[in-house]
N, C-alpha and C positions, 0 to 999 in steps of 0.2 A: 502494500501500500504506500502511497507517496506521502510522506508526512512533511512538516514546514522544512527541516532539514532539506531534505531531497529538492521540495520547492526552491528552497534557495538556489541549490546547486545548479536546477535545471534554468533558473534566471541568469545567473551569472555564465553560464556556457552557450556555446554554438553563436559567437559575437562576431561572426565569418562576415566580410564586409560583401555586397553583392558586386564583384569586379568586373562585371560583362553586362553589355545592355543585353534587351530584350532580342534584337534584332541580331545581335552576335550569338544569343541562345540558340534562335531559330535558325541559324546557319550551321552550327555544330551539328544541330539534329540532321538536318539535310546532308551533312558530310558523313555523319557516322552511319547511314545507311548504304552507302555505297560500296558495293563488294570489294571485299579485299582493300580495304583504304589503307590498313595496316603497313602493307607492303607496295601497293601502288604510290601512296602518298605519305610516308612517316611523318613528316612536319603535321601536315594538316589534321593526321589521326592525333598525334598527341595535344595539339592545342584543343582540339574538338572535345578530346578526353577532360583536360583541366577545366573547360567551361562547362562542362556537363557537371562534372564534380562540384564545380563552385556552385552552379545552380542548384542541382541537388543540397548541398549541406545549408543553404539557405532557407530551405524549407523545414529544416531540424527545428527552429525554434517554435515557429507555429504546430508542428507535430506534437512538442512535447505538452503546448497548452490543452489541444484537444485529448491527448493521451490522459493528460491528467483527469480532464473532466471526465472522459469514459471511465475509467477506472475506479472514480469515487462513486460514480451513478452505479455503474456494473456491479459492485460490492456490496450495495444497498439492497440489490435485487437479489443475487444468488452470491454467497459469501466464497464459494469454490469458483466462481468465475476467473477465467486467464485474460488479462491483457498485456499484449506486447505491442511494438511498433517497430516499423522498418523503412528503410528509403530503398525506393524501387532499383533492381540490380539493373546495370547497363545494356544485357543482353535481351531484358525485358522490355526495356524503354525503346531499343532498336527495332526489337520484333512487332511490337504496337504501331512505331511510324510507318514500318514496310506495308503493316496490313492495313491499316487507315491512312489512306491517302494526302486525306485533307487534315490530317492532326498535324500540328505542330508540337515541338518539344516545349515552348515557352507556353502552350496551353494546355498541357497534359494536368490532367486532374489528380491521378494517383501517384505521384512521384512520392510523397508522403503518407504513409497509412499504417492506420492501427487496427488492432484486431481484438475483438474481445469474443470469448468462446464461453458459451453457456451451458447448464446442462440440460435445459430443455427449449425446445420451440416458445413455447408458451413464456417463458421467461426473456428471450429474444425478442418477442413482440412487445413484452413491458417494458424492457430497456430502450426499443425503438421510442415507442411513444413517451416516453421520460426526458429522453434525450432531442425530441423534436417538438418540446410541449410549445415552444415560442417559434415554429417553423422556421428556425433560423436555417435547416438544412435541406436540401436537395435529395430526395429520396426513390431508391430503386429497389422494389419488394421481388427477390428472385425465390423468395420460398410462396407466395400467392401464385406467382407465374414463373416457374424455374427456365431456365436460359434451356434452348434446343438439345444442348450438350447433355442436361440434366444437373448443374450448376443449381444450389439452393443457397440463399444466404440474404441478409438484408445490405444495401450500401448506403450510405450516407455522406454525402460531400459538401462541406462549406470551406469559405474564404476566411483564413485565421490572419491578423495582423502580426508579423514578424515582431516583436518588442525592443530589437535593437535597430533595425534599419528602417521600421515603418510601412515595409513591403506589405502586403496581401499575399500569400501564398495559400494553394488550395489543399487540404488533407480532406484525406478519404477514411471512413469508417468502415470497416467489414463486422458485422454482427453474424454469427452462427452458432448452433446447437452442436452437442459434441458428434453426433451422427452426423451432420452436413460438415461438418469439420473433418471427419475422417474419410469420409467420400472425396473432396475437394484435394487432400493432401496425398492420395493415394494415388489422384491423376497426376500430381507432380512427381512423386516417386516414380511412375512409368515415364514420363517423360523425362526425368534425368537419367533413367539407367537405358533407355530405348532411344534419345535422342529425338523424339517425336516431339511436336507441340500441339498435344491433344488437349493443353489449358487455352490454346488460341482456334480449337476446334479443325486442327490440323494433324494428321498421320494416319495410320492405321485403321481401317473400316471396321475390324472385328472390335478393336479397342475402343474406338469411339460408341458404338454401339453397346458394348458390355458395360461401359460407364453408365450411357444415357437410361438403358434398362434396370440397372443394379440402383439407381438414383431413384427411380419411382419404387424400386421395394422397399429400399432405405424410408420414403415417406410415408410407406405404412406401418413400418415400426413408429414412427412418429404421430401415427393418428392422422395425417395431414391429409386432406381430401385435393387433392389434383386431377386434372381431367385423365380418365384412364388410359392406360397404353396397351394396344390389344398386345395379349403373349408376352407381357414383359417378362412374366417369372420365368416362361418355359426359354425365352431366347437370353435372358441373364444366365441360367444354367448351363443352357448349350454351350456358350460361350466361355462359360466359366472351366468347363471341361476342354474345350477347344484350345484356350490359350495356357491352361494350365497354370491359372491366377494363382493357386494357393502355394506352389513348389515355385513360382518365379517370385513371389512376394519373400518366400522364406531365404531365395538365393539371393535375393539384393540385401536384406537385413542381416545376411551373414559375410556379406562378402565387404564389409568396410569396417574398419579398424577405427576405435575413436581416439584423437589425443585430445587431452583438454590441457591445453596451457594456459597459466595464470589465470586460472578460474577458481572463485568461491564462491560456493553453492549460494550465499544469500546476499552477494552484494551485486547492487543494482549498477547498471552500466550498458557500455554496447558491446557486442559480440561480433567478433569478426570470424565468419565459417569458412574455412576452406575444403573443397571436396576434390580429391584428386583421384580420378577413376584409374589412371595407370598404376599409381602407388594402392589403391584402392585403401585409403584412409579419409577421415573427417577431421579436419582439426581445428579447434575454437580458441582464438586468442580474446581475452576480455579486457575491455579497457574503461575504467570510471568515466563518469558522466563529463567530468571536467577535464579529460583528456580526449574530449571529439574532434578537436583539431589534428591531432594524433591519429587517432582511428582513420579517419576522412584520408588523410595521407596514405596510410596504409592499402584502405579500400581502393584507391585510385591506383596504386601500385600494381598490388595484383589483379585488378580488372583488365589493365592492360595487357598482362599476361593471359587470364583468361578470354579475351577477344580474340586471340591469336591461337587457342586451342580448346576445341569441344571435350577434351577430356578433362578440364577443368574448372569448377565451379567456385562462385566465391558472394557473398552477402554478408551485409552489415546491418545487425536486427538488436533489438534491444529488449529487456524482459528484467523481472525483479530477481530471478535466481536463473542457476542453469539448469534446475527441474522442469520450471516453467516453461524454459527455451525449448525442451526436447517435445514439451507437451504440447508447446504452441507449432513449435516447425518441425513437427516429425519425419516431414520429406525430407531435409538435411542429414538426416538420421539412419534413412531407410527403413523407419520405423511404421510398419503396417499393423501392428497387433490390435488396435480397436476397429480396424476398416475389417481386419480376417475374422475378428469376434462378431461382427455385424455379420456377415454373411454368413457365417454358419448358424447365427439365430434366424435368418430366411430360410436356410434349409431346412432349419430343425421343426421350425412355425409349418413348412410344407409338408414336410414329410407327417406331424401331428396331424395334420388337417386330412391328408390322405387317408391315415389311419381311421379317423373319426368318421369319414364317410363310407368306409369299406362295409360295415353292417348293413348300412341303408341299401349300398349297390348290390350285395347279395340278396336283401328281402326283394326287389323291387325284379330282378331276374330269376327268381324262384331257387335260387341253389341255396339258400340258408336253413 
């Protein structure tokens, strides 16, 4: 929980100046989407990465304010809720710019993002109402109307003034139940290990269909009434077997060795996560809040390397403990335990249902 001392720390940090104009930011985004830019024009690549890093870092103060509001509000509704925040990874930024031709880096709304994970959808909806009681947020309800790929959750976006430079930066809040979170992070795990972009609705059709169907089945676990998807249970089970889902997630989880450097379990701060698929390691370096500029410099250094290699992933996220970090971002640790548990719940529920209807079927056929 954010206390007075932490609030003061947050107030003192993130005093980075916005060193580049919005026009320069836009130009940097246009440069970074060019194919093989790091080889074709190393100087332009280096400058554009510096511009992006500075622009992204200037969102941090606004993010801190919104994340503090989110944590204080969510704790009143669900004492076991988890709140984390992150600055969007460069590959995700570039992918989004390429995917939406009209989008500009200077206008991207989710560079700064925080997330609350609550135990139930009912509590998610209650938190949404409490946060937006003054109508300050733009809201997209993907629980009431899931995305085409099956994604469910609630997104809220507002602009928040940076208390140091006076500029306003957009911040996105994501609200999810634990079941919804297990689905979303499972998608990201498959993306990381198979180098697909299922999260952007791009990739192998079997995986896309599997996650769409299983999301609908997950909604039934939570008692949510979404429009029926024909044969979703049968198709999700067929694809589960075809893809070897259980074995694949087990292999992903066992393939990475986690190395925690300078990590204290209950210290709040920023965590620089590095995944090296060649060495099969996950390394976590932690920085206290007052070392934000150091964390940003390290983040930029590793992102330049990651841009040149698909076998290296880096992210800068924040949580109030290493345990919360792993629960909020299980995708970076290949932890699919909750997702697999929910899959088995669906299978068990279907098995029980089939057994219960057997006597009636026997009676109807006259075989009983």
